C-alpha positions, -999 to +999 in steps of 0.1 A: -008+024-115+008-010-119+035-025-098+052-058-089+070-064-056+080-091-033+055-100-006+081-097+022+090-061+013+053-051+012+045-068+045+075-051+062+063-017+050+027-024+060+038-035+095+056-001+099+030+023+085-001+007+100+011+021+134-002+055+123-036+043+110-066+058+129-087+031+145-119+050+154-124+081+133-152+101+116-128+106+087-126+073+067-095+085+048-075+082+080-081+044+080-063+042+047-028+038+033-017+061+005+003+041-021+023+061-046+047+049-072+075+065-091+105+051-110+113+018-092+100+026-057+068+025-038+059+050-011+033+040+016+020+068+038-004+068+068-015+096+091-038+097+121-039+135+127-011+132+154+015+110+138+024+103+102+046+075+088+061+072+054+079+041+042+097+037+008+101+003-008+130+002-032+138-022-060+103-029-071+091-031-107+068-001-115+052-005-149+028+024-146+031+053-121+002+064-100-014+066-066-043+052-047-057+049-011-066+015+003-081+005+036-052-004+058-066-033+077-082-050+048-052-045+025-028-059+051-049-090+057-051-097+020-014-094+015-007-116+046-028-144+032-012-145-002+016-170-010+052-160-006+057-148-042+059-116-061+026-096-058+012-076-087-011-046-079-029-028-107-052+002-104-069+014-136-082+048-145-116+041-131-100+035-097-109-002-094-081-024-082-068-058-093-044-078-071-025-107-086+000-131-072 
């Protein structure tokens, strides 16, 4: 998966979907955000066993389609601290991630 998107669009989506992230859970996957790409949109999904939120970001550049799950709190903090530029996110086949600004 490889995508490029404006920081503001990603932050707006993160602020919405993190409302459905489980805080204390025995299931670590519920602390994550599912990021999926297709065509020129990114879909972020969270679920805490009671509520689920899905947010679609349009008009992003998707160079390679794919999906990954990232820790919601950690990912949001990293994005917040980046400069106000386009952000590039790349996940290779071995599931390691590379974030570029």
